N, C-alpha and C positions, 0 to 999 in steps of 0.2 A: 733541118733539124731545128727544134724549138731552143731559143736561147734560154739559158738558165738565170734564177734570179739576181746571181751574183755579177754576172755579166750585166744584165741591166743596170744595177745599181752603180757599177763602174762606168757605164756610160752615161748615167744622169750625172755622176760625180764629175765626171770630164766635161760634160756641158755645162753645169752649173758652177764650176771652179772658174774663178778669172784666169784669163789668159797671162801666161809669164811674157813680159817684155823680153824681146830680141835683142842683141847687140848693136844691130843696126839701128834700131829705134833709138837706142839709147844715144849712139855717135851723133845720129842725126839731131836729136834735141840737144844734146850739147853745143854741136855747131851752130845751131840756130840762136842758142842764149850767148852764144860768144859773140856772134854777129850782132845781136841787138844790144849787147853793152855799148854805152857810150864811152869813148876812150878819152873823153875830157876830163870827168871826174868820177873818182873812185871811192865809194863809200866804206868805211871801215865796218867789219862783220860785228851786227849786232848780237846780245845774248841769244835772242830769240831764233835769230838765223843760224847760229851755232848750233843751237838745240836742235833745230829741224834738221839740220845736216848730220848730225851724230844720229838721230833718228833712222834717217835713209840708210846709214851705215849700219846700222843693228838690223835694219830690216834686209838689207841686201845679204847680210851674212846668216840670217836665220833662214831655217827652211821654209819653203812656201807652203801656206795654209788656206784652205778652202774658205768659203763663205760660213761654214758649220764649226770653224775653229780646228778642222781635222788636219794634220800633216799631210801634204800630198807626196806619196812615195813614188818611185820609178815603175816604169811599166814592166821591166823585168822582174821586180820583186812582187808586183801585183800578179802577174802569169804564175810565178813559182808559188806564190801562197794560193791562187787558186787551183794550180794543179794538185798542191798537196791536200788542200781542203776536199776537193773531188774525191781525190785518192781516199782519205780519211772516210768520207761519206760513204763511198764503194765499199771500202771495207766494212764499216758498221751495217751497212745493208746487207752484206753477204754474210757477217754474223747473225744479224736476225733471221735472215732466211734460214741460216744454218740451225739456229735454235727452234725456229717454228717446226722445221723438217723433223728437228729431234725430239720435239713433243710430241708431233703429230705420229711419228714411228714408238715413241714409248706409249703411246694412249693405244695404237693398235696393238702393241706386244701386250699391254694390260689386258685388253679386251680378250685377245685369242688366250691369254693364259688364263684369264676367269671363266671363259666358255669351257677350255680344256678341264679345268678343275670342275666345273659344275657337272660335265659330261662325266667325268671320272666318278664322281659322288654319286650321280645317277646310276651308272654302272654299278659300282659297288653297292649301292643300296639294293638295286634289283637281284644282285648276287646272295646278299645276306639278309633279303626281307624275311625269311623264316625264322633265322637265328633274330632278327629284332623284334619281330611279333612274339616270339618266346620270350625274350628278353624283357619285353614290355609287359608281357601277361605276368611273368614271375615278379617283377618289381611292383606292379599293381597288386598281386596277391600279398606280397610282402608289405607293401604299405597299407592294405586294408587290414591284414592281422596286427599290424604296429598300431592302426587307428582303433581296431576293437579293444586292443589291449589297454591302450589309452583310456579309452571310453569306461571300460570295466574297472580300471583303477581309479579313474576320478570319480564313477558311480559309488565305488566302495569307500572311497574317500569322504565323499559327501555323506553317505549313509553312517558313515562311523562318527562323523562331526555332527549330524543331527541326533545320532543315539547319545552320543557324550552330552551335547547341548541339553536333551530331553532329560538325562539323569541329572544334571545339574539342576535344571529346572525344577525336578521333582524334588530333588534335595532341600534346594533352596524353599520351597513351597512347603515340604514337611517341616523343616526346622521353623518357618514362618509361623507355621499352624500349631507347632507345640510353643512358640512364644506365645501367641493369642491365647492358647488353651490355658498356659501358665498365668498370663494375666487376667484371664476369664476367671480362672480358679481362687486366683487371690482375691479379686473382687468379689467373687461370691461369698468366700471366707470373711470378707469384711462386711459384706452385706449380712451374711448369717450372725455375725458376731453385732453387727449392730440391731439385728432383728431380736436377738436375745437379750441385748441390753434394754432395748426398747420393751419388749414382753415383760422384763423383769422390773423396769420402772413402772410398767402399766400395771402390773400386780401390786407393785408399793403403792402406787397412788390410789389403785381401788382399796387396797387395805385401810391405806391413811383414810380416804374418803368413808369408809365405813365406820372408822374408828371416830373421825370428827361427826359424823351422822349419829353414832352410838352416844357419844358424848353430848353432843348437842340435845340430843333425845332425852338423855339421863338429866343435862342442865335443866332442860325444860319441865321436865317431870319434879324435879327437885324444887324448882322455882314455884311451879304450881303448889306443891305441899308445903312450901314456906308461906305462900300467899294464903293458902288456906288456914294454915295454922295461924297466920297473924289474922285473919279475918275471925277466925273463931276467938282468938284471946281479944280482939276488940269488941265482939259480939259480947262477949262473956263480962266484959268490963263494963260495957254499956247497960246490961241489962241490970247489973247490980247498983249502979249509982244513978243512973236517971230515972226519974219518976215517971209515972205513966201519963202519957200524954193522950187527950182526947183528939182525936181527929175529926172536927165538925166544921161544917160551912157558915160562914158569916156574912152578913149583908154589908153592903158597901156604906150605907149609912151608919151604922152603928160603928165603925172603924176610927 
């Protein structure tokens, strides 16, 4: 039978722990010390020896300790602790085994239930195959009609929106065209008025120019007449007052 870890540790602790001193060894050492003492001179106990004795007493009263500083218990207590520990370990092992068995059973039950449900569903589906196909077709047709209705509604909505947009656009273009036509008419009226004023001014300028030309021509004719009268007056005066002159050529030496 294989030894447990606890028994091995217990054997190691027994082997490594210091041996307890028996009563025989103590009495033998006490007798040897009494024999070795000299009867002639007896020394008074010093403070250091008194301190050592007190430490020995305290160590003898305290429980035995191993080299690791652990208190060494009795074998019966150790056996009892070991048996209780083994019982607890066995109990825990049985509990874990029971839990594993329970989990295995639960998994098998769940698997069987799942298989039964799948089989039942498959049987029900096989029974209701025609009904399901008809229901699927009905729902497909219904969804198709709903989609067609939605598409038609969406198309009508878009068409009405486009018509409304086109009407608004045409109305806006018409208003803009009327506004531009009014502006053009007003500008044409202004241009016609300016042209009329320019024509009137041009006629006025032409008439003024003709008048000035006529006045200039009349003034020139009047000046010519006055010059002619003045020349005639001058000529008449010179004829009456001036002697007759002879227009002959003289030589240079005679001058």
